[in-house]
Every structure is written in structure tokens, then in C-alpha cells.
PAVOLUM-884868 format. One record per residue (C-alpha): x negated, y, z. Coordinates in nm, 4 decimals. Example, Ala and Ser with C-alpha at 12.3 -4.5 7.8 and 13.67 -1.06 7.14 Angstrom:
REM residues 2
<fise><x>-1.2300</x><y>-0.4500</y><z>0.7800</z></fise>
<fise><x>-1.3670</x><y>-0.1060</y><z>0.7140</z></fise>
***
This chain:
REM residues 98
<fise><x>0.1439</x><y>-0.7212</y><z>0.4726</z></fise>
<fise><x>0.0433</x><y>-0.5832</y><z>0.7517</z></fise>
<fise><x>-0.3014</x><y>-0.3313</y><z>0.7097</z></fise>
<fise><x>-0.4598</x><y>-0.1899</y><z>1.0569</z></fise>
<fise><x>-0.8015</x><y>-0.0260</y><z>1.1519</z></fise>
<fise><x>-0.9660</x><y>0.1472</y><z>0.9204</z></fise>
<fise><x>-0.9846</x><y>0.1191</y><z>0.5188</z></fise>
<fise><x>-1.3047</x><y>0.2475</y><z>0.4049</z></fise>
<fise><x>-1.6246</x><y>0.1611</y><z>0.1610</z></fise>
<fise><x>-1.6791</x><y>-0.1304</y><z>0.3545</z></fise>
<fise><x>-1.3407</x><y>-0.2810</y><z>0.3988</z></fise>
<fise><x>-1.1844</x><y>-0.1615</y><z>0.0805</z></fise>
<fise><x>-1.2627</x><y>-0.4959</y><z>-0.0703</z></fise>
<fise><x>-1.1552</x><y>-0.6975</y><z>0.1709</z></fise>
<fise><x>-0.8128</x><y>-0.5266</y><z>0.1586</z></fise>
<fise><x>-0.8382</x><y>-0.5542</y><z>-0.2047</z></fise>
<fise><x>-0.8606</x><y>-0.9491</y><z>-0.2194</z></fise>
<fise><x>-0.5458</x><y>-0.9716</y><z>0.0448</z></fise>
<fise><x>-0.3331</x><y>-0.7816</y><z>-0.1479</z></fise>
<fise><x>-0.4314</x><y>-0.9909</y><z>-0.5029</z></fise>
<fise><x>-0.3440</x><y>-1.2691</y><z>-0.2663</z></fise>
<fise><x>-0.0347</x><y>-1.1807</y><z>-0.1451</z></fise>
<fise><x>0.0730</x><y>-1.0506</y><z>-0.4876</z></fise>
<fise><x>-0.0164</x><y>-1.4228</y><z>-0.6673</z></fise>
<fise><x>0.2374</x><y>-1.6120</y><z>-0.4051</z></fise>
<fise><x>0.5232</x><y>-1.3173</y><z>-0.4437</z></fise>
<fise><x>0.7549</x><y>-1.1860</y><z>-0.6802</z></fise>
<fise><x>0.8249</x><y>-0.8474</y><z>-0.4256</z></fise>
<fise><x>0.5611</x><y>-0.7050</y><z>-0.1800</z></fise>
<fise><x>0.5517</x><y>-0.4661</y><z>0.0907</z></fise>
<fise><x>0.2250</x><y>-0.3408</y><z>0.2581</z></fise>
<fise><x>0.2888</x><y>-0.1895</y><z>0.6185</z></fise>
<fise><x>0.0231</x><y>0.0758</y><z>0.6501</z></fise>
<fise><x>0.0884</x><y>0.2017</y><z>0.9997</z></fise>
<fise><x>-0.1746</x><y>0.0504</y><z>1.1342</z></fise>
<fise><x>-0.4265</x><y>0.2229</y><z>0.9636</z></fise>
<fise><x>-0.6507</x><y>0.4723</y><z>1.1047</z></fise>
<fise><x>-0.8297</x><y>0.6029</y><z>0.8861</z></fise>
<fise><x>-0.7541</x><y>0.5760</y><z>0.4700</z></fise>
<fise><x>-1.0569</x><y>0.6613</y><z>0.2398</z></fise>
<fise><x>-1.0692</x><y>0.7083</y><z>-0.1737</z></fise>
<fise><x>-1.1866</x><y>0.3276</y><z>-0.1461</z></fise>
<fise><x>-0.8836</x><y>0.2179</y><z>0.0016</z></fise>
<fise><x>-0.6867</x><y>0.4557</y><z>-0.2166</z></fise>
<fise><x>-0.8005</x><y>0.2849</y><z>-0.5021</z></fise>
<fise><x>-0.7002</x><y>-0.0392</y><z>-0.3962</z></fise>
<fise><x>-0.3727</x><y>0.1096</y><z>-0.3916</z></fise>
<fise><x>-0.3451</x><y>0.3072</y><z>-0.7007</z></fise>
<fise><x>-0.4646</x><y>-0.0570</y><z>-0.8672</z></fise>
<fise><x>-0.2109</x><y>-0.2304</y><z>-0.6814</z></fise>
<fise><x>0.0845</x><y>0.0159</y><z>-0.8273</z></fise>
<fise><x>-0.0641</x><y>-0.0269</y><z>-1.1748</z></fise>
<fise><x>-0.0498</x><y>-0.4162</y><z>-1.1254</z></fise>
<fise><x>0.2813</x><y>-0.4362</y><z>-1.0170</z></fise>
<fise><x>0.4556</x><y>-0.2173</y><z>-1.2964</z></fise>
<fise><x>0.2407</x><y>-0.4231</y><z>-1.5247</z></fise>
<fise><x>0.3439</x><y>-0.7623</y><z>-1.4070</z></fise>
<fise><x>0.7128</x><y>-0.5919</y><z>-1.3631</z></fise>
<fise><x>0.7107</x><y>-0.6810</y><z>-0.9458</z></fise>
<fise><x>0.9035</x><y>-0.4771</y><z>-0.7062</z></fise>
<fise><x>0.6756</x><y>-0.3195</y><z>-0.3782</z></fise>
<fise><x>0.7154</x><y>-0.0997</y><z>-0.1292</z></fise>
<fise><x>0.4543</x><y>0.0754</y><z>0.1228</z></fise>
<fise><x>0.5138</x><y>0.1866</y><z>0.4670</z></fise>
<fise><x>0.3123</x><y>0.4795</y><z>0.5379</z></fise>
<fise><x>0.4814</x><y>0.7605</y><z>0.8165</z></fise>
<fise><x>0.1367</x><y>0.7809</y><z>0.9937</z></fise>
<fise><x>-0.0689</x><y>1.1060</y><z>0.8820</z></fise>
<fise><x>-0.3641</x><y>0.8908</y><z>0.9021</z></fise>
<fise><x>-0.2170</x><y>0.7579</y><z>0.5464</z></fise>
<fise><x>0.0147</x><y>1.0274</y><z>0.4202</z></fise>
<fise><x>-0.2331</x><y>1.2875</y><z>0.4666</z></fise>
<fise><x>-0.4889</x><y>1.1349</y><z>0.2180</z></fise>
<fise><x>-0.1423</x><y>0.9980</y><z>0.0187</z></fise>
<fise><x>-0.0436</x><y>1.3842</y><z>-0.0290</z></fise>
<fise><x>-0.3956</x><y>1.5864</y><z>-0.1258</z></fise>
<fise><x>-0.4277</x><y>1.3053</y><z>-0.4055</z></fise>
<fise><x>-0.1089</x><y>1.3541</y><z>-0.4841</z></fise>
<fise><x>-0.0453</x><y>0.9742</y><z>-0.4448</z></fise>
<fise><x>0.2783</x><y>1.0753</y><z>-0.2173</z></fise>
<fise><x>0.4936</x><y>1.1263</y><z>-0.4948</z></fise>
<fise><x>0.4416</x><y>0.8385</y><z>-0.7391</z></fise>
<fise><x>0.4324</x><y>0.5550</y><z>-0.5113</z></fise>
<fise><x>0.7044</x><y>0.3670</y><z>-0.3279</z></fise>
<fise><x>0.6571</x><y>0.5048</y><z>0.0023</z></fise>
<fise><x>0.9110</x><y>0.4229</y><z>0.3238</z></fise>
<fise><x>0.8854</x><y>0.5269</y><z>0.6811</z></fise>
<fise><x>0.9804</x><y>0.2041</y><z>0.8330</z></fise>
<fise><x>0.9248</x><y>-0.1918</y><z>0.7322</z></fise>
<fise><x>1.2757</x><y>-0.2222</y><z>0.7249</z></fise>
<fise><x>1.3536</x><y>0.0176</y><z>0.4494</z></fise>
<fise><x>1.0608</x><y>-0.1159</y><z>0.2689</z></fise>
<fise><x>1.1989</x><y>-0.4182</y><z>0.2824</z></fise>
<fise><x>1.5641</x><y>-0.2904</y><z>0.1256</z></fise>
<fise><x>1.3963</x><y>-0.1352</y><z>-0.1556</z></fise>
<fise><x>1.2680</x><y>-0.4109</y><z>-0.2474</z></fise>
<fise><x>1.5559</x><y>-0.6816</y><z>-0.1978</z></fise>
<fise><x>1.7853</x><y>-0.4705</y><z>-0.3915</z></fise>
***
């Protein structure tokens, strides 16, 4: 799943629905956040919920985040160390298929 633009209070519900649709269809999941220009606390909450859901269902997932617009909020909140983050899509795909 590729995410583009701003993930803020207005768009986080759309992001949440899209994530839920993708998770329901797959056993493995990659979220490519490199097209995100702004990531708010509402977007971070979606990622935290995704992490919890994937752990509960014992599903593999990974996130692509190389841009500072995404990594900086993750770093500030401490999520950078607890989410399965990779710098490239191929690396993330390798992580969920191994």
C-alpha cells in the first residue's frame, strides 16, 4: 500500500479504512510512506493501531519510511524503534516474505 500527501486529522480516517481493507485481504502487508509530505499525530495513531492489530493476528508487516517528513515524527514519539521500518520497498518486502 502506498500512501501519498498529508496524513492528518482530515485524512487519517481514510488512511485507517484503507489500511483495514488491505489487512483484511492479506497475510503480509507493506505500507510505503515515502510519498507522505506530513504525518500528524492522527496518522501516527493509525500506525500504532496497525502495529497492535498485526501483532494480535500474528501477521507480518513492514513500513517504508526514508523521508524525514515521516521519520522525524516517528523519532520524536519513540515509534521509530518499535515499528518495522525499512528504507526501501524491496527491503520491506524481503522482511515480510522471509
